[in-house]
C-alpha positions in Angstrom: -16.9 27.2 -62.1 -14.9 25.4 -59.4 -16.4 24.5 -56.1 -14.2 25.2 -53.1 -13.5 22.0 -51.0 -14.1 22.4 -47.3 -12.9 20.0 -44.6 -15.0 19.5 -41.5 -13.8 17.8 -38.4 -15.9 15.3 -36.4 -15.0 13.2 -33.4 -16.3 10.8 -30.8 -16.0 11.9 -27.2 -16.4 10.2 -23.8 -20.1 10.5 -22.8 -21.9 11.9 -19.9 -24.6 9.8 -18.4 -28.3 10.9 -18.4 -30.8 10.2 -15.7 -32.9 8.4 -18.3 -32.2 4.7 -17.9 -33.5 1.7 -19.8 -33.0 -1.9 -18.8 -31.4 -4.2 -21.3 -34.2 -6.7 -20.8 -36.6 -4.4 -22.5 -34.6 -4.7 -25.7 -33.1 -8.2 -25.4 -35.5 -9.9 -27.8 -35.3 -7.1 -30.4 -31.5 -6.9 -30.1 -31.0 -10.6 -30.5 -33.1 -10.6 -33.7 -31.4 -7.5 -35.1 -27.9 -8.9 -34.5 -28.9 -12.1 -36.3 -28.9 -10.1 -39.5 -27.0 -12.3 -42.0 -23.7 -10.8 -43.2 -24.9 -11.3 -46.8 -27.6 -8.7 -46.2 -25.2 -6.0 -44.9 -23.8 -4.9 -48.2 -26.3 -2.1 -48.7 -28.8 -0.2 -46.6 -31.6 -1.5 -48.9 -30.9 -5.0 -47.9 -30.6 -4.1 -44.2 -33.9 -2.2 -44.3 -35.6 -5.1 -46.0 -34.5 -7.4 -43.1 -35.7 -4.7 -40.6 -39.1 -4.3 -42.1 -39.6 -8.1 -42.4 -38.8 -8.7 -38.8 -40.0 -5.6 -36.9 -43.4 -3.9 -37.3 -43.5 -0.9 -34.9 -41.6 2.3 -35.3 -40.0 1.9 -31.9 -38.8 -1.7 -32.6 -37.5 -0.7 -36.0 -35.5 2.2 -34.6 -34.1 0.0 -31.8 -33.1 -2.7 -34.3 -31.4 -0.2 -36.5 -29.7 1.5 -33.5 -28.3 -1.7 -32.0 -27.1 -3.0 -35.4 -25.2 0.2 -36.3 -23.8 0.7 -32.8 -22.7 -3.0 -32.5 -21.3 -3.5 -36.0 -19.5 -0.2 -36.8 -16.1 0.4 -35.2 -15.1 4.0 -34.4 -12.4 5.0 -36.8 -9.7 6.4 -34.5 -7.2 6.9 -37.4 -9.6 9.3 -39.2 -11.3 10.8 -36.3 -10.1 14.4 -37.0 -11.1 15.0 -40.6 -13.7 14.2 -43.2 -14.5 15.6 -46.6 -17.7 17.5 -46.0 -18.6 17.2 -49.7 -18.4 13.4 -49.8 -21.6 12.1 -51.2 -23.9 10.4 -48.7 -24.0 7.2 -50.8 -20.3 7.0 -50.9 -20.0 7.7 -47.2 -22.5 4.9 -46.4 -21.0 2.4 -48.8 -17.5 2.9 -47.4 -18.8 2.5 -43.8 -20.6 -0.8 -44.7 -17.5 -2.0 -46.6 -14.9 -1.2 -43.9 -17.2 -1.5 -40.8 -15.5 1.7 -39.6 -16.6 5.3 -39.4 -16.9 8.5 -37.3 -20.0 10.3 -36.1 -21.1 11.5 -39.5 -20.9 7.9 -40.8 -22.8 6.5 -37.9 -25.5 9.1 -38.2 -25.8 8.8 -42.0 -26.0 5.0 -41.9 -28.6 5.1 -39.1 -30.7 7.7 -40.9 -30.6 6.0 -44.3 -31.7 2.7 -42.9 -34.5 4.4 -41.0 -35.8 6.1 -44.1 -35.7 2.9 -46.1 -37.5 1.1 -43.3 -40.3 3.6 -43.4 -39.2 6.0 -40.6 -38.8 9.7 -41.2 -35.2 10.6 -40.1 -32.6 13.4 -40.4 -28.9 13.7 -39.7 -28.2 16.6 -37.3 -24.9 18.5 -37.1 -23.8 20.5 -34.1 -21.5 20.3 -31.2 -21.5 18.9 -27.7 -20.7 19.5 -24.0 -19.7 17.0 -21.3 -18.6 17.4 -17.8 -19.0 21.2 -18.1 -16.6 21.4 -21.0 -17.8 22.4 -24.5 -16.1 20.5 -27.3 -14.1 22.4 -29.9 -14.9 20.0 -32.7 -18.3 19.3 -34.4 -20.5 16.2 -33.9 -23.3 14.5 -35.8 -26.3 12.5 -34.6 -29.8 11.6 -35.8 -33.5 12.3 -35.3 -36.3 9.9 -36.1 -40.1 10.3 -35.9 -41.4 7.4 -33.8 -45.2 7.2 -34.3 -46.0 10.9 -33.9 -43.1 12.1 -31.7 -39.6 13.2 -32.6 -36.8 11.5 -30.7 -33.0 11.8 -30.9 -30.4 9.1 -31.4 -26.7 9.2 -31.2 -25.4 5.8 -32.5 -21.8 7.0 -32.1 -21.9 7.8 -28.4 -24.2 4.7 -28.1 -21.5 2.4 -29.5 -18.7 3.0 -27.0 -16.2 5.5 -25.9 -12.6 6.7 -26.6 -10.0 6.7 -23.8 -6.3 7.1 -24.2 -6.5 7.2 -27.9 -8.3 3.9 -28.1 -11.9 3.0 -28.8 -13.8 0.7 -26.4 -16.9 -0.9 -27.6 -19.7 -0.6 -25.1 -23.4 -0.2 -25.9 -24.9 2.9 -24.1 -28.7 2.9 -24.2 -28.8 6.5 -22.9 -28.4 7.6 -26.5 -31.3 5.6 -27.9 -34.6 7.3 -28.4 -33.8 10.3 -26.3 -36.3 13.1 -25.5 -35.1 16.4 -27.0 -35.4 18.1 -23.6 -32.8 15.6 -22.3 -30.3 15.6 -25.2 -30.1 19.4 -25.3 -28.1 19.2 -22.1 -25.2 17.8 -24.1 -26.0 18.1 -27.8 -26.9 21.4 -29.5 -27.5 21.6 -33.2 -26.1 24.5 -35.3 -29.7 25.1 -36.6 -32.1 25.3 -33.7 -34.9 23.7 -35.8 -33.3 20.4 -35.0 -33.6 20.9 -31.3 -37.3 19.9 -31.7 -38.1 22.3 -28.9 -40.8 25.0 -28.7 -38.4 27.3 -26.8 -35.0 26.7 -28.4 -31.8 27.1 -26.4 -29.3 29.6 -27.6 -25.6 28.9 -28.0 -24.9 31.2 -25.1 -27.4 29.4 -22.8 -25.9 26.1 -23.8 -22.5 27.3 -22.7 -24.0 28.5 -19.4 -25.9 25.2 -18.8 -29.3 27.0 -19.0 -31.1 24.2 -20.9 -34.4 24.2 -19.2 -37.4 25.3 -21.3 -38.0 29.0 -20.7 -41.6 29.6 -21.6 -41.2 33.4 -21.3 -39.4 33.2 -24.7 -41.3 33.6 -28.0 -43.0 30.3 -29.0 -41.3 28.4 -31.8 -43.6 26.0 -33.7 -40.9 23.6 -34.9 -43.4 21.2 -36.3 -44.8 23.8 -38.7 -41.4 25.1 -39.5 -40.2 21.5 -40.3 -43.2 21.0 -42.6 -42.2 24.2 -44.5 -38.6 23.1 -44.6 -39.4 19.7 -46.1 -41.2 21.4 -49.0 -38.5 24.0 -49.7 -36.0 23.8 -52.5 -32.4 22.9 -51.5 -31.3 26.6 -51.9 -34.3 27.8 -49.8 -33.4 25.2 -47.1 -29.9 26.6 -47.1 -31.1 30.2 -46.8 -33.6 29.4 -44.0 -30.9 27.4 -42.1 -28.4 30.2 -42.4 -31.0 32.6 -40.9 -31.6 30.3 -37.9 -27.9 29.6 -37.3 -27.1 33.4 -37.3 -30.1 34.1 -35.1 -29.0 31.6 -32.4 -25.7 33.5 -31.9 -22.2 33.0 -33.2 -20.7 31.8 -30.0 -17.7 29.8 -31.2 -15.6 28.9 -34.2 -17.7 25.8 -34.8 -20.8 27.9 -35.4 -18.8 30.5 -37.4 -17.3 27.8 -39.6 -20.7 26.1 -40.2 -22.2 29.5 -41.1 -19.4 30.2 -43.5 -19.9 26.8 -45.1 -23.6 27.4 -45.5 -23.0 30.8 -47.2 -20.4 29.2 -49.4 -22.8 26.4 -50.4 -25.5 29.1 -51.1 -23.0 30.9 -53.4 -21.9 27.7 -55.0 -25.5 26.8 -55.6 -26.2 30.2 -57.1 -23.2 29.9 -59.4 -24.2 26.4 -60.4 -27.7 27.6 -61.1 -26.3 30.5 -63.1 -24.1 28.2 -65.2 -26.9 25.8 -65.8 -29.4 28.5 -66.8 -26.9 30.1 -69.1 -25.9 26.8 -70.8 -29.6 25.9 -71.1 -30.3 29.3 -72.7 -27.5 28.7 -75.2 -28.9 25.3 -76.0 -32.4 26.8 -76.6 -30.9 29.6 -78.7 -29.1 27.1 -80.8 -32.2 24.9 -81.2 -34.1 28.0 -82.2 -31.5 29.0 -84.8 -31.4 25.5 -86.2 -35.3 25.5 -86.5 -35.2 28.9 -88.2 -32.6 27.7 -90.7 -34.7 24.5 -91.3 -37.7 26.7 -92.1 -35.7 29.0 -94.4 -34.2 26.0 -96.3 -37.6 24.5 -96.6 -39.0 27.8 -98.0 -36.1 28.0 -100.4 -37.2 24.6 -101.7 -40.7 26.1 -102.3 -42.1 23.9 -99.5 -41.2 20.6 -101.0 -41.6 17.9 -100.1 -45.1 19.0 -99.3 -46.3 19.6 -95.7 -49.7 20.7 -94.4 -50.1 24.3 -93.3 -50.2 23.3 -89.6 -46.9 21.4 -90.1 -45.3 24.4 -91.8 -46.6 26.7 -89.0 -45.1 24.4 -86.4 -41.6 24.8 -87.9 -41.7 28.5 -87.2 -43.4 28.1 -83.9 -40.5 25.9 -82.7 -38.1 28.8 -83.4 -40.4 31.3 -81.6 -40.7 29.0 -78.5 -37.0 28.2 -78.2 -35.9 31.8 -78.5 -38.5 32.8 -75.9 -37.3 30.0 -73.6 -33.7 31.1 -74.0 -34.5 34.7 -73.1 -36.7 33.7 -70.1 -33.8 31.6 -68.7 -31.4 34.5 -69.0 -33.9 36.7 -67.1 -33.8 34.2 -64.2 -30.1 34.8 -63.6 -29.6 37.0 -60.6 -26.6 39.1 -59.6 -24.2 37.8 -62.4 -20.6 38.8 -62.3 -19.0 41.0 -64.9 -17.9 38.2 -67.2 -21.3 36.5 -67.0 -23.1 39.8 -67.6 -21.1 40.3 -70.8 -21.9 36.8 -72.0 -25.6 37.4 -71.3 -25.5 40.6 -73.2 -24.0 39.0 -76.3 -26.4 36.0 -76.2 -29.4 38.4 -75.8 -28.3 40.3 -78.9 -28.1 37.1 -80.8 -31.5 36.1 -79.6 -32.9 39.5 -80.6 -31.4 39.3 -84.1 -32.8 35.9 -84.6 -36.2 37.0 -83.3 -36.2 39.8 -85.9 -35.5 37.4 -88.7 -38.1 35.0 -87.3 -40.7 37.8 -87.3 -40.0 38.5 -90.9 -40.6 34.8 -91.7 -43.7 34.8 -89.6 -45.2 37.8 -91.5 -44.3 36.2 -94.8 -45.9 33.0 -93.8 -49.0 34.7 -92.6 -49.4 36.3 -96.0 -48.7 33.0 -97.7 -51.5 31.3 -95.8 -53.9 34.0 -96.8 -53.5 33.3 -100.5 -54.8 30.7 -102.9 -52.7 28.0 -104.4 -51.6 29.9 -107.5 -50.9 33.1 -105.6 -48.9 31.1 -103.1 -46.6 29.8 -105.8 -45.9 33.3 -107.1 -44.7 34.3 -103.6 -41.5 32.2 -104.1 -40.3 34.6 -106.9 -39.3 38.2 -107.0 -39.9 39.7 -110.5 -38.5 42.9 -112.1 -40.6 45.3 -114.2 -39.1 43.5 -117.3 -40.9 40.4 -116.1 -37.6 38.5 -115.5 -37.3 36.5 -112.3 -34.6 37.6 -109.8 -34.2 34.2 -108.2 
């Protein structure tokens, strides 16, 4: 089954300035050390992370070193600022960014997060959209979250690297986007999924448009920490389903949210179809293995159980058939809401499994009787005799 390709647009925008200020002197020593990272160690995030962990010990210093290295060394890719293949693998996305030293917001965020994780920091890439100077952008954006000690902070290495003006990118480190409190960044950045706001009273898309980003404690309390713990333990498909629920709940305010929601639903459907195909193909493989095991038993029986095997070994031959056929049927039973064509294939395979199971049961019954007899009686079971006393086979 084919997966539909979906193109998602990201961009870098000129930034607003937050009240939160940090002096450069606080980071000067860390920045200097981070920017001394040898070029030979910048080919992979594993090598970068190794340098980070060797030279910085605290979560804050690690995150600062990673932030300043990414923001300083990656150039915003003006030529490709309007489109990216959403299905590009994370590994390919990161490798390309390190190779070309160019990227857009998704590349900055993916690179930052991957180095964080490999440096021992829990981190996630966040997707959403932004607002600046009272204007809500019409294209998506991506940034990162990282757990520093026991507190979640937000990082935007793209906006922290510089700005775009007149179609040109200007490199200028902006520390306002390093280690930002969630209550601050929500003024300009809102995730599609409100889980990634890291707020106990999440802001709706409508409120974001209206600039109502203060925590409203009259709302129902949202325990994002517990929800995040559940999310981390969920399967990929369950993560998609729970994300879809939260995206819908927060309001379909614009085309960005709508497109993201449609993408999530498409990914859920693709995941379901992939699971269906994998389950069916695995069931076919189990069915074939079961049939082969049954044929091996019948051939061995036709040879009057020669060369000799022990009774448990003979029993195992028929047990393999039984187990494989049961596994095949169990996997078919896990397929939910199949289309008409898949339903027909399931029906045919089920019939073949049932037919094989009937033959297997006959062999099991014969074998049970065989084990109950003595050596001479067992030998006689390999022959069918007429009333004239002549063997039939």
